C-alpha positions, -999 to +999 in steps of 0.1 A: +456-035-323+459-061-294+423-067-304+437-070-344+462-095-331+436-113-312+414-122-338+446-129-365+454-155-342+422-170-337+414-174-377+444-204-378+427-219-353+390-217-364+405-232-403+425-258-384+394-271-367+371-269-395+393-288-416+395-314-389+359-326-384+360-327-425+388-349-425+370-368-397+337-364-417+352-379-452+370-406-428+335-420-412+319-416-447+341-437-462+340-465-433+304-474-440+303-513-447+267-504-458+270-476-479+259-481-514+268-518-518+238-535-536+228-570-524+211-602-531+189-620-508+197-656-506+171-681-483+198-713-470+189-746-474+201-782-462+234-786-465+244-753-472+278-739-454+291-700-459+321-719-478+300-735-499+275-706-500+310-679-510+315-711-544+283-713-554+278-672-554+305-659-570+321-691-589+351-669-605+364-652-573+397-667-570+408-646-537+406-656-505+373-667-499+378-666-458+380-626-464+343-633-481+332-655-453+340-626-427+325-598-447+292-621-449+291-629-413+301-589-408+270-578-432+243-606-414+256-602-384+265-632-375+283-644-344+299-676-356+295-699-390+265-720-383+232-716-404+201-726-401+179-740-433+153-711-440+175-686-428+178-650-447+213-637-454+219-609-475+250-616-502+273-589-516+262-585-553+304-572-558+334-588-539+356-566-545 
């Protein structure tokens, strides 16, 4: 009798643990910044800045360009906004 009660207590605990790990896996998967994003690789030319590249590659984007610049910096692992001639940058094909 006691063994059966103990088993009945373990089942909700196991379900809770499974649910926790399932939710964690879903949350971690949705935070993947490089998931299924498609990129265009561009080469930095003379006088290019991140701002000018955003204006050139996303001419119809009327949102916050600073957020796009932040995203480009994050994708390309840039610590600052300094660009070099010949440097290759990944530019997302879609800005949401």
